[in-house]
C-alpha positions as CSV (number, residue, x, y, z in Angstrom):
1,M,105.2,91.6,139.9
2,R,103.1,89.2,142.1
3,N,104.5,86.1,140.4
4,V,108.1,87.4,140.5
5,A,107.9,87.7,144.3
6,R,106.5,84.2,144.6
7,C,109.1,82.8,142.3
8,W,112.0,84.3,144.3
9,C,110.4,83.1,147.5
10,Y,110.1,79.5,146.2
11,E,113.6,79.4,144.6
12,T,115.2,80.7,147.8
13,A,113.4,78.1,149.8
14,V,114.5,75.4,147.4
15,A,118.1,76.7,147.5
16,V,118.3,76.4,151.4
17,G,116.4,73.1,151.5
18,V,113.2,74.3,153.0
19,E,109.7,73.3,151.9
20,P,107.8,76.6,151.9
21,D,104.3,76.8,153.4
22,N,101.5,78.3,151.3
23,K,100.5,80.6,154.1
24,L,103.1,83.4,154.4
25,P,104.1,85.1,157.6
26,Y,103.9,88.9,157.7
27,N,107.1,90.6,156.6
28,D,108.4,93.7,154.8
29,Y,107.5,92.3,151.4
30,Y,104.0,90.9,152.4
31,E,102.2,93.3,150.1
32,Y,103.9,91.8,147.0
33,F,101.9,88.6,147.6
34,G,98.5,90.2,147.5
35,P,95.6,89.9,147.1
36,T,95.6,86.3,148.4
37,Y,98.8,86.7,150.5
38,T,99.8,83.1,149.8
39,L,102.8,81.5,148.0
40,H,101.0,79.5,145.4
41,V,98.8,81.1,142.7
42,E,95.3,79.7,142.4
43,P,94.7,78.4,138.8
44,S,92.0,80.3,136.9
45,N,90.0,79.5,133.8
46,M,91.4,82.5,132.0
47,E,91.8,81.9,128.2
48,N,95.3,82.0,126.9
49,Q,95.2,84.7,124.2
50,N,98.9,84.3,123.2
51,S,99.0,83.1,119.6
52,P,102.0,81.0,118.5
53,K,102.8,83.8,116.0
54,D,103.0,86.5,118.7
55,L,105.1,84.2,121.0
56,E,107.5,83.5,118.2
57,K,107.8,87.1,117.4
58,M,108.6,88.0,121.0
59,K,111.1,85.2,121.2
60,T,112.9,86.5,118.1
61,I,113.0,90.1,119.4
62,V,114.4,88.9,122.8
63,L,117.0,86.7,121.2
64,E,118.1,89.5,118.8
65,Q,118.5,91.9,121.7
66,L,120.5,89.3,123.7
67,S,122.8,88.8,120.8
68,R,123.7,92.4,120.8
69,I,124.8,92.4,124.5
70,Q,128.6,92.4,124.8
71,H,129.6,89.2,126.6
72,A,131.9,89.2,129.6
73,P,135.2,87.4,129.1
74,S,135.4,84.1,130.9
75,V,138.4,82.7,132.8
76,Q,138.7,79.0,133.3
77,F,138.7,77.8,137.0
78,Q,142.0,76.4,138.1
79,A,143.2,74.8,141.3
80,R,144.9,77.3,143.6
81,P,148.4,76.4,144.6
82,P,149.1,76.1,148.4
83,S,150.3,79.2,150.2
84,T,154.1,79.2,150.6
85,E,154.1,82.4,152.6
86,A,155.2,82.6,156.2
87,P,152.2,82.7,158.6
88,E,151.2,86.1,159.8
89,E,152.2,87.2,163.3
90,G,148.7,86.8,164.8
91,E,148.2,83.2,163.7
92,G,150.1,81.5,166.7
93,P,148.6,80.6,170.1
94,M,148.0,83.5,172.4
95,E,150.8,82.7,174.8
96,E,153.3,82.8,172.0
97,R,152.3,86.3,170.8
98,P,154.4,89.3,171.9
99,K,153.2,91.0,175.1
100,C,154.0,94.6,174.0
101,R,152.0,96.5,171.4
102,R,153.9,98.0,168.6
103,L,153.0,101.7,168.0
104,W,153.8,103.4,164.7
105,D,155.4,106.8,165.1
106,G,155.1,107.9,161.6
107,E,155.0,111.3,159.9
108,F,151.3,111.3,158.8
109,Y,148.6,112.3,161.3
110,A,144.8,112.0,161.3
111,S,144.3,115.8,161.7
112,D,146.2,119.0,162.2
113,A,145.3,119.0,165.9
114,D,147.1,115.7,166.3
115,E,150.1,117.1,164.5
116,D,150.2,120.2,166.8
117,Q,150.1,117.9,169.9
118,R,153.1,116.0,168.7
119,S,155.2,119.1,168.0
């Protein structure tokens, strides 16, 4: 979990064009970066105990499971034609808009009390 938080932090910084500092400010997710509370993980001399055989087996399992997932249909992007509709009423300058408000006097009411008042 620690490295996932670091990855998202770094990827977000890259996406918005900011170079992240190694020292992180305190925030709601600060505990995810423990125990060092820095962005970058310090390298260690831990031995890699993943054998090529185990890695290949995991890769095969993951690819097999991914092949069973039903894909979402795709739609090709197309240029959107220009709008040929008339502009809406509120799109003109303020001085050209009508001065009176239109009130709808329909048959449906928000509550029974509103209906009783109208009768």
